[in-house]
Residue frames relative to the residue before (quaternion, step in Angstrom):
aa qw qx qy qz dx dy dz
M 1.0000 0.0000 0.0000 0.0000 0.00 0.00 0.00
S 0.6278 -0.5531 0.3969 0.3772 3.53 -1.18 0.50
L 0.4512 -0.6911 0.4828 0.2927 3.54 -0.94 0.79
R 0.7791 0.0567 -0.0263 0.6237 3.52 1.13 -0.71
L 0.3277 -0.7279 0.5454 0.2555 3.65 -1.06 0.44
R 0.2295 0.7394 -0.5819 0.2492 3.49 0.44 1.38
S 0.3087 -0.7861 0.5065 0.1737 3.58 -0.35 1.25
T 0.2457 -0.7064 0.6400 0.1762 3.48 -1.36 0.46
N 0.0174 0.7887 -0.6099 0.0756 3.50 -0.81 1.06
R 0.2507 0.7575 -0.5573 0.2298 3.60 0.28 1.27
K 0.7019 -0.4563 0.3012 0.4564 3.56 -1.20 0.24
K 0.8221 0.2704 -0.1348 0.4826 3.61 0.80 -0.85
F 0.7598 0.2600 -0.1705 0.5710 3.54 1.31 -0.30
K 0.1281 0.7814 -0.6019 0.1034 3.48 -0.85 1.09
T 0.2422 -0.7633 0.5871 0.1183 3.48 -1.24 0.82
A 0.1470 -0.7621 0.6228 0.0986 3.56 -1.26 0.31
K 0.4675 -0.6733 0.5013 0.2773 3.59 -1.18 0.73
K 0.0283 -0.7353 0.6765 0.0281 3.53 -1.24 0.73
K 0.2525 -0.7648 0.5713 0.1579 3.46 -1.34 0.32
L 0.4618 -0.6356 0.5389 0.3038 3.51 -1.19 0.64
S 0.7442 -0.4204 0.3109 0.4157 3.51 -1.34 0.23
D 0.7183 0.3912 -0.2194 0.5319 3.55 1.15 -0.79
S 0.5872 -0.6533 0.3231 0.3521 3.64 1.21 0.58
I 0.4062 0.6791 -0.5068 0.3421 3.52 1.09 0.49
P 0.3093 -0.7870 0.4967 0.1957 3.66 -0.60 1.12
Y 0.0673 0.7504 -0.6575 -0.0073 3.60 -1.19 0.42
L 0.4320 -0.7032 0.5086 0.2452 3.58 -1.34 0.35
V 0.1173 -0.7600 0.6367 0.0572 3.59 -1.07 0.79
W 0.5461 -0.5735 0.5088 0.3375 3.58 -1.38 0.40
K 0.1235 -0.7976 0.5876 0.0572 3.63 -0.76 0.95
K 0.7923 0.0658 -0.0094 0.6065 3.57 1.15 -0.67
F 0.2623 0.7198 -0.6041 0.2193 3.46 -0.94 1.10
P 0.5996 -0.5704 0.4073 0.3864 3.60 -1.11 0.46
K 0.5836 -0.6307 0.3797 0.3429 3.59 -0.82 0.95
K 0.6347 0.5650 -0.3530 0.3915 3.62 0.96 -0.65
Y 0.6468 0.5022 -0.3076 0.4846 3.53 1.33 -0.22
K 0.4450 0.6843 -0.4674 0.3394 3.67 1.21 0.11
L 0.4252 -0.7225 0.4993 0.2187 3.52 -0.87 1.07
D 0.2578 -0.7767 0.5621 0.1201 3.59 -0.86 0.99
P 0.3950 -0.7827 0.4095 0.2523 3.54 -0.31 1.18
D 0.6455 0.5241 -0.3322 0.4453 3.58 1.14 -0.49
N 0.7714 0.2900 -0.1278 0.5518 3.56 1.28 -0.37
A 0.3740 0.8007 -0.4068 0.2314 3.54 1.24 0.47
V 0.6284 0.6013 -0.3271 0.3696 3.52 1.00 -0.93
G 0.7893 0.2735 -0.2296 0.4995 3.59 -0.69 1.11
K 0.5615 0.6321 -0.3603 0.3943 3.49 1.32 -0.40
Q 0.3802 -0.6949 0.5399 0.2848 3.64 -1.00 0.60
I 0.1143 -0.8219 0.5577 0.0172 3.53 -0.92 0.93
W 0.3216 -0.6865 0.6129 0.2227 3.51 -1.39 0.39
V 0.2173 -0.7972 0.5524 0.1096 3.51 -0.58 1.20
A 0.5292 -0.6264 0.4656 0.3329 3.62 -0.88 0.98
G 0.7734 0.3415 -0.2503 0.4717 3.57 -0.90 0.87
T 0.6736 0.4204 -0.2982 0.5297 3.60 1.29 -0.19
S 0.6342 -0.5116 0.4355 0.3827 3.49 -1.46 0.26
Q 0.5450 -0.6070 0.4555 0.3565 3.57 -1.15 0.54
K 0.5923 0.5568 -0.3653 0.4535 3.57 1.29 -0.31
D 0.5820 0.5660 -0.3745 0.4480 3.67 1.27 -0.15
Y 0.1122 -0.7965 0.5922 0.0475 3.55 -0.80 0.98
W 0.0312 -0.7791 0.6262 0.0041 3.54 -0.78 1.00
K 0.2202 -0.7650 0.5924 0.1239 3.61 -1.06 0.72
V 0.4652 -0.6889 0.4940 0.2550 3.55 -0.95 0.94
R 0.2132 -0.7856 0.5721 0.1004 3.54 -0.76 1.11
K 0.8001 -0.0365 0.0726 0.5943 3.46 1.07 -0.93
Y 0.1900 -0.7593 0.6103 0.1222 3.62 -1.03 0.71
H 0.2042 -0.8170 0.5342 0.0741 3.54 -0.43 1.34
K 0.3775 -0.7239 0.5324 0.2238 3.61 -0.81 1.00
E 0.6442 -0.4972 0.4034 0.4183 3.47 -1.25 0.41
G 0.7721 0.3273 -0.2593 0.4791 3.58 -1.00 0.92
S 0.4408 0.7013 -0.4359 0.3519 3.51 1.30 -0.12
P 0.5898 -0.5296 0.4372 0.4248 3.70 -1.04 0.49
K 0.8465 0.1395 -0.1446 0.4931 3.60 -0.94 0.98
F 0.7503 0.2897 -0.1837 0.5651 3.54 1.39 -0.07
P 0.0647 -0.8423 0.5340 0.0342 3.58 0.66 1.12
E 0.7421 0.3692 -0.2043 0.5207 3.64 1.08 -0.72
G 0.5900 -0.5440 0.3921 0.4496 3.60 1.24 -0.07
G 0.1361 0.8128 -0.5579 0.0976 3.55 -1.18 0.36
I 0.3759 -0.7076 0.5582 0.2153 3.53 -1.40 -0.08
T 0.1797 -0.6993 0.6739 0.1565 3.58 -1.17 0.69
A 0.0427 0.8027 -0.5924 0.0537 3.59 -0.82 0.97
F 0.1872 -0.7557 0.6154 0.1231 3.58 -1.27 0.36
N 0.2894 -0.7257 0.5930 0.1949 3.52 -1.39 0.24
E 0.7374 -0.4383 0.2716 0.4363 3.54 -1.33 0.10
R 0.6372 0.5351 -0.3247 0.4498 3.58 1.21 -0.36
G 0.4877 -0.6586 0.4023 0.4082 3.55 1.41 -0.18
E 0.4404 0.6607 -0.4978 0.3488 3.66 1.07 0.31
V 0.1872 -0.7956 0.5680 0.0970 3.55 -1.09 0.84
I 0.1099 -0.7707 0.6262 0.0425 3.49 -1.07 0.75
R 0.1657 -0.7186 0.6613 0.1369 3.54 -1.35 0.48
I 0.0176 -0.8247 0.5592 -0.0825 3.52 -0.64 1.25
F 0.5192 -0.5924 0.4908 0.3724 3.55 -1.27 0.09
Y 0.6997 -0.4702 0.3231 0.4301 3.61 -1.21 0.54
E 0.7413 0.4865 -0.2366 0.3972 3.54 0.69 -1.24
E 0.5969 0.5443 -0.3647 0.4631 3.59 1.32 -0.02
A 0.7762 0.3518 -0.2123 0.4782 3.64 1.01 -0.06
I 0.0202 -0.7428 0.6691 0.0120 3.57 -1.14 0.74
L 0.6591 -0.4563 0.4161 0.4291 3.55 -1.35 0.33
H 0.4783 -0.6646 0.4908 0.2978 3.56 -0.94 0.81
P 0.4728 -0.7063 0.4596 0.2576 3.69 -0.74 0.91
K 0.7807 0.2119 -0.1106 0.5774 3.56 1.23 -0.59
P 0.0032 0.8484 -0.5294 -0.0007 3.62 0.43 1.04
D 0.5759 -0.5861 0.4227 0.3823 3.61 -1.09 0.47
């Protein structure tokens, strides 16, 4: 889930709010250039931009969970940052980072 609910509303990048069945809100990417779409077969190790975070925040994909995986019935991503923090998010919350290191 998104760490913060800070919307992005730029010409090429836009987020939108969604809710889980228990009404917990989170942000997803609704508009972004196709070249930033995350490829599940080549995701591990890629830097991503998580919806709701600053573009200055860099997260790296540790694991890409397929649909039906335990704890990820709809699929998802486990990622970490340079501080060692770990997040678990839905696919639609992540895109390739436009400014990777």
